[in-house]
C-alpha positions in Angstrom: -14.1 -18.7 -18.9 -12.9 -15.5 -17.1 -9.2 -15.8 -19.2 -11.0 -16.6 -22.4 -13.0 -13.4 -21.7 -10.2 -11.5 -21.0 -8.4 -12.5 -23.7 -11.2 -11.7 -26.0 -11.4 -8.1 -24.5 -7.9 -8.2 -25.5 -7.8 -9.3 -28.5 -10.8 -7.1 -29.9 -9.5 -4.1 -28.2 -6.0 -4.1 -29.8 -7.6 -4.7 -33.1 -9.5 -1.4 -32.4 -7.5 0.6 -30.8 -3.7 0.2 -31.5 -1.9 2.3 -29.7 1.8 0.1 -30.4 3.4 2.2 -33.3 3.3 5.8 -31.0 7.1 5.9 -30.0 8.3 6.0 -26.4 9.0 10.3 -25.9 12.7 11.6 -24.7 13.3 12.4 -21.5 13.8 15.8 -22.5 10.1 16.0 -23.8 8.5 14.8 -21.1 7.1 17.9 -19.2 4.2 16.4 -17.0 3.0 12.6 -15.7 0.4 11.6 -14.2 0.2 8.2 -12.1 -2.9 6.8 -11.4 -3.4 4.3 -8.3 -7.0 3.1 -6.8 -5.8 0.6 -4.6 -5.3 0.9 -0.4 -3.1 2.4 1.1 -0.4 0.2 1.5 -0.2 -0.6 -2.7 0.4 2.7 -2.8 3.1 2.8 -0.8 5.2 0.3 -2.4 5.0 2.8 -5.8 7.0 5.3 -4.1 10.3 3.4 -5.5 8.3 3.5 -9.3 7.7 6.8 -8.6 11.7 8.2 -7.7 12.8 5.9 -10.3 10.2 7.8 -13.1 11.5 11.1 -11.1 15.2 10.4 -12.0 14.0 8.6 -15.3 12.6 12.6 -16.6 14.2 14.9 -14.2 12.0 17.7 -16.0 8.7 16.4 -15.3 6.5 17.6 -13.2 4.6 14.5 -11.2 0.9 14.3 -10.5 -0.3 11.4 -8.4 -4.1 10.6 -8.8 -5.5 7.9 -5.6 -8.2 7.3 -2.9 -8.4 9.9 -0.3 -7.6 7.3 1.9 -3.6 7.0 0.4 -3.1 10.5 0.7 -1.2 10.9 3.3 1.3 8.1 2.3 3.0 10.9 -0.5 1.9 14.3 1.4 5.9 15.8 1.8 7.0 13.1 -1.3 9.9 15.6 -3.2 9.2 13.8 -6.5 5.6 14.8 -6.7 4.1 17.9 -7.5 0.3 17.5 -6.9 -1.7 14.6 -5.2 -5.2 14.4 -6.8 -7.7 12.6 -5.1 -11.0 11.0 -6.6 -12.7 8.6 -4.4 -15.5 7.1 -6.6 -13.4 4.9 -8.8 -14.4 0.8 -8.3 -11.6 -1.3 -8.0 -11.4 -5.4 -8.0 -11.7 -5.4 -4.4 -14.9 -5.5 -2.1 -16.6 -2.7 -0.5 -16.0 -0.3 -3.2 -18.6 1.9 -4.4 -19.4 1.8 -8.0 -18.0 4.3 -10.6 -18.9 7.3 -10.7 -18.9 8.2 -14.8 -19.2 11.5 -14.8 -16.5 12.5 -12.5 -14.0 10.1 -14.1 -14.4 12.1 -17.6 -13.7 15.4 -15.7 -11.3 13.7 -14.0 -9.6 13.2 -17.4 -10.1 16.1 -18.8 -8.2 18.1 -15.7 -5.2 15.2 -17.1 -5.1 15.7 -19.9 -2.3 17.1 -22.0 0.0 14.7 -20.1 3.2 13.5 -21.7 3.1 10.0 -19.5 0.5 8.5 -18.0 1.4 5.6 -15.4 -1.3 3.0 -13.8 -0.8 1.0 -11.4 -4.4 -0.2 -10.8 -5.3 -2.1 -14.2 -8.9 -2.1 -13.7 -11.3 -1.5 -16.6 -12.6 1.9 -14.7 -8.3 2.7 -14.7 -7.9 1.7 -18.0 -10.8 4.1 -19.3 -9.7 7.0 -17.6 -6.0 6.4 -18.9 -7.9 6.2 -22.2 -9.9 9.3 -21.6 -7.4 11.2 -20.3 -5.6 11.3 -24.0 -1.9 11.0 -23.0 0.9 11.1 -25.2 2.3 7.6 -24.1 1.3 5.6 -21.0 1.8 2.5 -19.6 -0.2 0.0 -17.6 -1.4 -3.2 -15.9 -3.7 -5.3 -18.2 -5.6 -7.6 -15.4 -9.1 -7.6 -17.5 -8.1 -7.3 -20.9 -8.0 -3.7 -21.2 -4.2 -3.2 -21.1 -4.9 -2.5 -25.0 -5.6 1.5 -24.0 -1.4 1.3 -22.8 1.3 2.0 -25.4 2.8 -0.7 -23.2 1.4 -3.0 -21.1 2.3 -5.9 -18.5 0.3 -8.9 -19.4 0.4 -10.9 -17.5 0.3 -9.4 -14.4 2.8 -11.8 -12.3 2.5 -13.1 -9.7 5.6 -11.5 -7.8 6.2 -9.4 -4.7 3.9 -6.3 -5.1 7.2 -4.0 -4.8 9.2 -5.8 -8.2 5.4 -6.0 -10.1 5.3 -1.9 -9.7 8.9 -1.8 -10.5 8.8 -3.9 -13.7 5.4 -1.4 -14.9 8.2 1.2 -14.4 10.3 0.0 -16.5 8.2 -0.1 -19.4 8.5 3.5 -18.7 12.1 3.4 -18.7 13.0 4.3 -15.0 15.2 1.9 -13.2 13.6 1.2 -9.9 16.6 -1.5 -8.5 17.9 -0.9 -4.9 14.9 1.5 -4.2 12.9 0.8 -1.0 9.5 2.5 -0.2 9.8 5.2 2.0 7.0 7.6 3.6 8.0 11.7 4.3 7.4 12.8 7.9 9.4 15.7 8.0 7.7 18.6 9.5 4.2 17.0 10.9 2.7 17.5 14.1 3.2 15.8 17.4 0.3 14.1 18.0 -2.5 15.9 19.8 -0.5 18.8 19.4 -0.6 21.7 17.2 3.4 22.7 18.0 5.7 20.7 15.5 8.3 21.4 17.8 6.8 19.6 21.0 8.2 16.5 22.2 6.8 13.7 21.6 4.5 11.1 24.0 7.0 8.4 25.0 6.2 4.8 24.7 8.1 1.0 25.2 4.9 -0.3 22.8 3.0 0.8 20.3 -0.2 -1.9 19.0 -2.0 -0.7 16.3 -5.3 -2.8 16.3 -6.6 -1.8 13.0 -6.9 -3.3 9.4 -8.7 -2.6 6.4 -10.5 -6.0 6.1 -12.2 -8.2 9.0 -10.2 -11.4 7.9 -7.1 -9.3 9.0 -7.9 -8.2 12.4 -6.8 -9.9 15.5 -9.3 -10.0 18.5 -8.8 -6.6 20.7 -9.9 -8.7 24.0 -6.1 -10.1 22.7 -4.4 -6.9 22.6 -5.9 -5.9 25.7 -4.4 -8.7 27.3 -0.8 -7.9 26.0 -1.0 -4.4 26.9 -2.1 -5.6 30.4 0.9 -8.1 30.3 3.6 -5.5 30.0 1.9 -2.9 31.8 2.2 -5.4 34.9 6.2 -5.3 34.1 6.4 -1.4 33.8 6.7 -1.1 30.6 4.3 1.9 28.7 1.8 0.7 26.4 -0.5 2.2 24.0 -3.4 0.8 22.1 -4.1 3.4 18.9 -6.5 2.7 15.9 -9.1 4.4 13.5 -12.3 5.8 14.5 -14.1 2.7 13.9 -11.9 0.5 16.6 -13.4 0.5 20.2 -14.1 3.8 22.7 -10.6 2.9 24.6 -8.3 2.6 21.9 -6.7 5.7 20.7 -8.0 7.5 17.2 -4.9 8.7 15.4 -4.2 9.4 11.8 -1.7 7.5 9.7 0.8 10.2 9.8 0.3 10.6 13.5 1.0 6.5 14.2 4.2 7.1 12.0 5.4 9.9 13.8 4.8 8.1 17.6 5.9 4.8 16.4 9.3 6.3 15.5 9.9 6.9 19.4 8.6 3.6 20.7 11.2 0.1 21.2 8.1 -2.4 19.8 5.3 -1.9 17.5 3.1 -4.4 16.7 0.8 -4.3 14.1 -1.8 -6.2 11.3 -1.2 -7.1 7.6 -1.7 -3.3 6.7 0.4 -0.5 4.7 0.9 1.4 8.7 3.0 -1.9 9.2 5.5 -1.5 6.6 5.3 2.1 6.7 6.4 1.5 10.8 8.7 -1.1 9.5 10.4 1.1 7.1 11.5 3.7 9.3 13.3 1.2 11.3 11.5 0.5 13.7 11.7 -3.1 15.2 8.4 -4.1 14.5 6.1 -7.3 14.7 3.8 -8.5 11.6 1.1 -10.0 12.2 -0.5 -11.8 8.7 -3.5 -13.8 7.9 -5.3 -14.1 4.6 -1.4 -12.7 3.1 0.9 -14.6 1.7 3.8 -12.2 3.2 6.4 -13.4 0.8 4.6 -11.1 -1.5 5.5 -8.1 0.3 8.3 -6.1 2.2 11.1 -7.5 4.1 12.4 -5.6 6.8 15.4 -6.1 8.3 13.8 -4.7 12.0 10.5 -7.2 11.4 9.4 -10.4 13.0 6.6 -11.7 10.6 3.6 -13.9 12.8 2.1 -15.7 10.0 0.1 -18.6 11.1 0.2 -21.1 7.9 -2.6 -23.7 7.7 -4.1 -25.9 5.3 -5.9 -23.0 4.0 -3.3 -20.1 3.8 -2.8 -19.1 0.2 -0.4 -20.9 -2.1 3.5 -20.3 -1.9 2.6 -18.8 -5.4 -0.6 -17.1 -3.9 -0.7 -13.5 -2.5 -3.9 -14.3 -0.7 -5.6 -17.2 0.3 -9.6 -18.1 -1.2 -11.4 -16.1 1.5 -10.2 -12.8 0.7 -12.9 -12.4 -1.9 -16.1 -12.8 -1.6 -15.0 -11.6 1.9 -16.2 -15.3 3.8 -14.1 -17.3 5.4 -15.3 -20.9 5.1 -12.9 -21.7 7.9 -14.0 -19.5 11.0 -10.9 -17.5 10.5 -8.5 -19.7 12.1 -5.4 -18.1 10.9 -5.7 -15.1 12.9 -8.7 -16.4 15.8 -5.7 -19.6 16.5 -2.6 -17.0 17.3 -2.4 -16.4 21.0 -1.4 -13.9 23.6 1.5 -16.0 24.5 2.8 -15.9 21.0 2.5 -12.6 20.7 4.5 -11.8 23.7 7.0 -14.1 23.0 7.6 -12.1 19.4 7.6 -8.7 21.3 10.0 -10.0 24.1 12.2 -10.8 20.9 11.4 -7.6 19.6 12.4 -5.7 22.7 15.8 -7.9 22.7 16.7 -6.4 19.8 15.3 -2.8 20.6 17.8 -3.1 23.7 21.1 -4.5 22.2 20.7 -1.5 19.9 20.0 1.5 22.3 23.4 0.1 24.2 25.3 0.1 21.0 
């Protein structure tokens, strides 16, 4: 039924608002590009190869990116971006999001008007409405719910392929080539955590344990992290437990960029299925990435990363990114994929990373 409704919306919209006869602008005529992405910080991080590819294709264009405030830190310092615009009142297709502020969305659209190219990496009805209201000269985007008719070129249906490849495929519709590029964050000039002095020495830790995640289903019990920390501290290693403001009081509260800067000096980073884990792994830090409801094959793999995934009968299928529990954020199987991951298994994975980091430091 949902697919039939989507097809009906698309057919009617394409008939009434067709943009298919509009010509692709040449690179020399593109002066401003607007990129919109209203998902989570990991999703925004995975678009950075596409952003670089668009800059290469349209070198004379200024690129402005519209994201939610939570993802701003991912793009700070990116030399391909002129301006980061934050807009938090757009509802995407995830849970726990606010309703769309349509008055604010119309105001944002007026701010974006006059752009030569708009690329929407979100593809939900509200972001498609923004693309239509902004009236770009040309546009590309995903068509997830049948509203892709607002774009000059749409990726429909959205392919079930790894996220980075999916975003790169969309940028290809705009003539950009992101092949060979990987997600990247730019941390140059960031201040040391807890210090205003950008030149101060970073605190030194052997192991960094990040306990937080954006979804409850992705969490591993904090008491398990404590047990892991106690084990390695008993061996004389320096271990820090870090997280965000919603984590327990004894967890060090740091921003995304502070954690990434701190992780560059450690021997092993342990993180759950979050964008931050991918950011740290992209920096070359030996990383243990822990997955639960997400199928790791849909996310980037880094040569220095060890993936821990307790695959169960209820886990995401080979051709699916998420298990059925992700929506509506309730698990009928007692969260077993994360609860059954034992402390001993985690210690074993960290030991493997420690051994690799020791070999690397000797070479």
